[in-house]
C-alpha positions as CSV (number, residue, x, y, z in Angstrom):
1,X,18.1,14.1,-24.1
2,X,17.1,16.0,-20.9
3,X,17.6,14.5,-17.4
4,X,15.0,14.7,-14.7
5,X,15.0,14.1,-10.9
6,X,12.0,12.9,-9.0
7,X,10.7,15.7,-6.8
8,X,10.8,14.9,-3.1
9,X,7.4,14.2,-1.7
10,X,6.2,12.9,1.6
11,X,3.8,9.9,1.5
12,X,2.0,7.8,4.1
13,X,2.7,4.1,4.0
14,X,2.0,1.0,6.1
15,X,3.7,-2.4,5.8
16,X,1.5,-5.5,5.6
17,X,3.1,-8.1,7.9
18,X,0.3,-10.1,9.5
19,X,-3.4,-10.4,10.1
20,X,-3.4,-7.5,12.5
21,X,-1.6,-5.1,10.1
22,X,-4.0,-6.2,7.3
23,X,-7.0,-5.1,9.4
24,X,-5.2,-1.9,10.4
25,X,-4.4,-1.1,6.7
26,X,-8.0,-1.9,5.6
27,X,-9.4,0.5,8.3
28,X,-6.9,3.1,7.2
29,X,-7.9,2.8,3.5
30,X,-11.6,2.9,4.4
31,X,-11.1,6.0,6.6
32,X,-10.2,7.8,3.4
33,X,-13.2,6.3,1.6
34,X,-10.9,3.9,-0.3
35,X,-12.0,0.4,-1.2
36,X,-10.4,-2.9,-0.3
37,X,-11.4,-6.5,0.2
38,X,-10.0,-9.4,2.2
39,X,-8.8,-12.7,0.6
40,X,-9.1,-15.8,2.9
41,X,-8.0,-19.4,2.5
42,X,-9.4,-22.0,4.9
43,X,-10.7,-19.2,7.1
44,X,-7.3,-17.5,7.3
45,X,-6.5,-14.1,5.9
46,X,-4.0,-14.6,3.1
47,X,-3.9,-11.2,1.4
48,X,-6.2,-8.4,0.4
49,X,-7.0,-6.3,-2.7
50,X,-7.2,-2.6,-2.9
51,X,-8.9,-0.5,-5.5
52,X,-6.3,1.6,-7.3
53,X,-6.4,4.0,-10.2
54,X,-5.3,1.1,-12.4
55,X,-7.8,-1.4,-11.0
56,X,-7.8,-3.9,-8.2
57,X,-4.3,-4.9,-7.0
58,X,-3.4,-7.7,-4.6
59,X,-1.4,-6.9,-1.4
60,X,0.6,-9.8,0.0
61,X,2.6,-10.1,3.3
62,X,5.7,-7.9,3.1
63,X,4.2,-5.4,0.7
64,X,3.7,-1.7,1.6
65,X,0.5,0.2,1.0
66,X,1.1,3.8,0.0
67,X,-1.2,6.7,0.1
68,X,0.0,8.9,-2.8
69,X,0.0,12.7,-3.1
70,X,-3.5,12.7,-4.7
71,X,-4.9,10.5,-1.9
72,X,-4.8,7.3,-4.0
73,X,-3.7,4.0,-2.6
74,X,-1.5,1.4,-4.2
75,X,0.8,-1.5,-3.1
76,X,4.6,-1.4,-3.4
77,X,7.0,-4.3,-3.2
78,X,9.5,-4.0,-0.3
79,X,12.6,-3.8,-2.5
80,X,11.2,-0.9,-4.6
81,X,9.9,0.8,-1.5
82,X,13.4,0.7,0.2
83,X,15.0,2.0,-3.0
84,X,12.5,4.9,-3.4
85,X,11.6,6.0,0.2
86,X,13.3,6.7,3.5
87,X,11.6,7.1,6.8
88,X,11.3,10.6,8.2
89,X,9.3,10.1,11.4
């Protein structure tokens, strides 16, 4: 069996931590013509969904939203994000 190493790539990512970051992330996604929708409960923003290559995916507080190498967006749980990526700037 052959072994493979993941190629180093640079991605853009933003962490969803509150209402203000949710709005910022939504604007960021839309600036690349991506699609997202907000989910509210009793008039409060709870989470939002983004359209990914695999379908709509829910983003909750603490999740990261990543813009991949092909311009696609997708959510990533914090633990996986920390294991996979390191900040470079």
